[in-house]
N, C-alpha and C positions, 0 to 999 in steps of 0.2 A: 545696356541691359540693366534690368530690374535685376535688385538684390536679389529676390528668391530666386531668382532663373541664377544667380551668380551661385548664392548657399548650392540649391540642386547639382549644380554643374561638378561643384569640387565635393559634394560627398558623390556624387554616383563615378568620379573618378578612381585608379589604383595606386593615389597618393596616400604611403604611410605615414598616419600623422602623430610622428616623433614631438608634441606641443600638446598643451592643455588645447581642451578640457579632458580631465583623467577618466572618462569615459571611454574615448578615442571612436564613441559612434561604435562598441561593439555590441551592434544588437545579437548577434549569435550568442552570449553569455547574458544581455542584459534585457532582451525582448525591445518591442518598442511603446516608448509614450507619444502619444499623437496629440498635439497642443490644442489642434481647431478642438478635438473631440473633450479634451480633457480640462479645457478652459470657461472657467464657471470661476463666477462669485460665492461674496461669504450666505449661503444659504442655509437658514434655519434648520435645524435637526437633520442637516445635510451634511455641512462643512459646520455649521454654528462660525464663531467671529476669531479671528485671530487677534490674541493677543489677550484674549478675556479670563485666560486660568483654566478654562473647563473646556476645551475644544479638542480637538485631535491635537492640532500644535502642540499644547501643552503638553501632550501624553511624548510627543516627537521629541520633546525637549527634554523628556526627563529621563528618557532613555539614549539621548546623545551626551549626556552626563555624565551616564553610567560607562558608558561605550568606549566614551576618551578621556576616562581617568579620573570624571569629580563626581563621584556618585556622592560623596555630602555638598556638593556645591549646586552651582545653575548655570543651565545653560540657555540660552537666545538662537533661534533660527533666524538668519538674515536671506532673505530675498533680495537683499542691493549690496550681494556679495562682503567680500571680509570689509573695502572700503566700507561702507554704513556702519559695522560690527565696529572698526578701528576707533570710528568717528563717535559713535554710541557711548564706547567704553570709555574712553578720554573724557566725554561732557560729563559722565558719571561718576567721575573721582577727581574732579579738579575745582578748583574755584578761580573766578578772575585774580590777574594778576600771579600765581603760582608759579614755582621754578618746577621744570620738569626736565633728567637728564635724560639724554637720548643718544644713539646710536648714529652718528650721521649718515648713514645708509640706510637709514630707515624709508619705507615706502611713502611716496607722495602723503598719503592721505595723513599719514601720522603729523606729517607740517599741518596741511589744512586743518585739522583738530588743532594745534597748537595754534595757527593764528587764526580761527573760528573762537575757543575760548580764552585768545590773548594771555596766552602762558606765557613764562619767560624760559628759554630752551640753554640747556648747557648738553655741549654737546662732546661726546666720543668720538674721536677717531680712530676709525681700526688702522690698523697697519696694512696695507696693501702687498699684494706679488707683485714684484720688481719684471715679470716676464710676462702674467697675463692682463695686469690691472685688478683680478679677482681681492676684495675685500676679507682679511684673516678674522678671526673669530675676537667676539668681544669679551673682554680677560674680567674676571674677579678684581683684577689690580686697577683696569683702567675704572671698573665704577667706583672703587675706596677712591682713588683719586679724584673721581668728578665729584664724590660727597663733599670732599678738602675747598671743592671751588663753591658748592651750593649746597652748604649742609643743611638748608631747610626743604631742599626739594622731596616731597612725599612718594612724585612716581618715578620710574625709572620704567622706560623702554629699549628692547632693540629684539631685533629680525633672526630668528635661527629656526629653521635653516633660513637662510638668503636664497636669492634666486637662483644661484648655482651650486644649491644644497647644502654651504657651508654652517656649521651647527656650534654652537658655543655651549660652555658649560651652564647650564643654565641653574645646576644644583649648586654649583658655589659663587654662583653670582644672585641667586637667593639668599644666602646665607648670611652675604653682604648687606644685603639690601634691605632684610627682614632685622638685620642686627639696627640697624637706622630706625628702626618703623615704619620703613616706607612700602609700596606697593610695586612689585616685579611685572608689568604686561609685558609678555613676546606674541609678537607677530609671527605664527609659525603658519602663516598663509599656505607657503609649501609644505606643509610638515602633517599636514592630518593622519597620514597611510602609517605615518611613526608612532602613532600612538596604539594602535591598534597590531597585536599577536607578539608584541613583547614589553618589555620595561618600557613604562611611558617615560619617555625624557623630559618631559613638560610638567610632571606632577608638584614641583615647588614652587612653580608660579600661580602668581595670584590671579592672574587675568591672562588667555589666550585665545585669542582667535587661528580659526581654522578657514582656507576656504577649500567648500569641501570639490567646489569642481576642478581645481586644478591636479590634485593626484587621487582623486577618488570620482567613482562612478556615479556622480550628479550634476543636473544639467548648469549651465554657466551661470552665473548669478546667485550661486546658492555658497552659505557661511554658517558656520555657529560660533556663537561669544561663548567662551565658559570662564566662569567666574570662581572662585571659593576665596575666598578676603574672609578670615576667621580670629582677625587678632584683630584689634583694640581701636577698629573704625565704626562708624554708625552705620546703618544702611546704606546702601548706596541705591540710586533711581536707576536701576538697568534698563530696567522693563520699559521706564519712560522715555528714560534715551534714545531706547531702538526705536519708540514711535514716531521720536524726531528725523530717523535718518533711514527711515525705512517708510515703505510707501504703504495708505493708508487702504490701498486696493493691492495686496498682494496675488501673484499670479500661482494660481493652484497647481499649475502644469509644475512650477519649480518646486514646491512644501511636496509635491505628490515624489518627485524625483527624488527628496530629499529623506522622503519615507521609505524608498524603495534600498536605496542609500546603505540606509539603517538596517534596513530589513536584510537583505544580502551579508552585513559585515556580521551583523549580530548571530545568523547560521553559516555563513561560512568564511568568515572575514580572518579568522588561524591559519584556516588551510589554504585559502588565496596569496595572504601578503609571502604566507612561507613559500608558496611556490612562486612569487612574483621575484623575492629574494634569491631562489635558486638559478631563474630565468638570468639575471642581471648576474648573478656571481657565472654563468656559465659563459656568458655573450663576455665577459671581462677574461675568462678564460682560454677562450678560442677567439678570440681577437688579439694577431698578433701583429703588433705594428713597430716599424723599425721608425718612422721620420714622425709618427703623429703619437699623443699621449691623450689619454682617456680620464685624468684626475685632475682634480686642485689641487696644491700644497698641504690643504688642511684638512684637518678632520671633516668627512663630508658625507651628505646623502649617498648610496651609490646609485640612486636612481635615475640619480640627474650628470647627465652624462658631457662633460665638460671638454671638447674636442681641443685641444691647440698644439703649437708643434713640440718636439722633443728636443732638436737639435737647433732648429731655427725658428724665427718668428712667422705665423702664416698670418694670411686676413681671416677672419672668421665669417666674415661676407663673400667672400669669394668659394668660399669652401660650402657655403649655406645653398648657394647658388649653383654649385655644380651638382650638388646632393638631388637637389630639387629638380632640375633640369635633365641631369644623365641617368637618375637614379626614382626616382619620383618619389623621396621621402624629405618630406617639409621640419625642419628643425624649430625647436620653441624661439629661439633669437640668435644674433649672431652680433658680435662686438669689434671691436679694433685686431683683438690678437686669439680672440676664441670664437667658438660658435656653440649651441646649447642643444643637448639633445632630450627633452622633458618625457620620461617613462612613467606607468602606471601598471595597475596590477591589472589595464584590461587590455594590456600589450599584450602579445600572444608570440607562440616561440617565433613565429616565419617575420615578424615584424623587428623580432632581435636578430633575428639572421642574417634579415637584408641590412640592416645597418651595419653589422661585422663585415656581410663582405663588400659591401659599397667602398665602406672605410679602409679594407684591405687593399681593393684596386686601388682608390687614390693614392695611398701610402707606397705602393709599388711602382708605381709608376708619376710620384711627384712632380707635379708640373712649376717650374720654375715662377710660373703667374702667379703661384698660390703663395709663394714665399714673400715675406716683405721687408724689406730695412730695421734690423735689429734697433731695440727702443726700452726705456725702462722706464717704467710707471711706477707713479708716486702719490701717493693720496694729491687731493688738490690743498692746499691752504688754509684753513678758516679763514672766510673772509670779517673784517671788522665789520660790526653794525652800527648802521646809522641809525636808524629805525627801529621800530615794530614791525613785523611782516603785517599784521590789521591798519597802522599807518603806512605801507607803502604799497601795497598791491593796487594795480590797477594805474596810478599814478604817472603821471611824464617826470620820470627820474635819471632818465637814460642818460641828459645832458649833463647830468652831475656826476655824472661816473657810481650811481645809486640803480641796484636791479628794483625794476618794480612789477615783475613776472616771476614766479618760478618756471626754473630752465634744466633739462632732463631730458638726457636721453631713454627712447622708449621701444623697447622695453628695457629695464627693468620699469624705471618711473621713479630712481634715486633723484632728487634735486642735487644740481652741480651749483647751483646757486639759489638763495632766499629772498622774496621780497625784503627790500630793508636795508640789505647788505654792499657793503661797497665791492663793486666790479675788480676784484685784482689784476695784479699787472699778467700779461700771458695766458687771462682766461680767452680772449677770444683767437687766440692761436689755437687753444685747447679744443675749440669748439667748433676750429674749420678741419683740425686733423680729425677729430669726429667724421664728420659731415662727409670728406672726403675718402672717408674708409666703409663711406654707404651707413653710416648709423644713424638712424634717425632723432634727430635735435627738435624739440617741441621747445617752445617758448619766445624771448626776443630776439635769440638768432637765430629764428628759423629761417 
């Protein structure tokens, strides 16, 4: 069957999309964008030229900077997703050989930028929930400790919120980073909605990347890079760097969806996000569960619904399969001991009611097959580094006990090992456990 037919069949089904993209195909709210009709190119006096600073896109970027809380900074629209924006941002603020402090649970795009820019990474290893394996927030203390090991680092990168919605205290971390005269970059790909209609949790960061399509009504592959570097740093080539990591032939349907998204949020963002938070709270208040729980043990974005066992551990992959096959609900992802439903302002009360009812029924008749043998999760120890990633990537090093490819569970795409790192004892067993649980592993252990 062709891809177009597969997509058409899925979109015409009654499956409830508790997953990205954030628009949830809610045409009742958003209307329809017809890519075939709207797919034009850069036409003089119509669309102008992307990146020239005088186009409609430039106006959109000014609006985005204001909307997302950087009115004195700058915004850059990406049609190559948050990935392109992250690559561009890191290239713009670093020089070859510099040290960068980064959380070990950063997305693979951060690692790729470190490799391409030939940077020296110094890792912060977040704590891990022993029951689920979900990473804890990065703390200001951990960032300060990292500077003790890498005092010359000029860039710190963290992810907040994480894929599971876990939030770090960006204000406290920014205080530590700025005291060192360094730049704080936050991968907030999953947090664009958190900047709308409430106090902006990202306001003290220097660089923020939001993937608009993840939690807001914009088409997949749209993102915004925000920068507000006002201290003693020279002008940095963000615009040039964005050209390197975005197509020279941008998709105008994608750009038009960003324009529509911005307009919707400018006009109704406070009301929509307020209604959304009320729906989330009502869902959580009305969903009474004995065997399942809907939270992480850490401060988190309530719109990310993490479903795990309350008293016994459950198989996230089996739960995801049951919800799909028996209830017509498609979740975002599943890991060994939890599953994740991702919501947005475009979800409806019916979506939340259907998920709550399904979970209540599953919880009441909890099947033995859903339980898994109890295990304790701990962060993988940081491997020894034999060589840099750019030296090791795609070389034949496995026989020497050195990784030559990134290995990660997808989603969420956080590397478990990086090219150039020595493969630690027990790594094969860890990968086998993931795969036996039905988790997709990409890399040398596929």
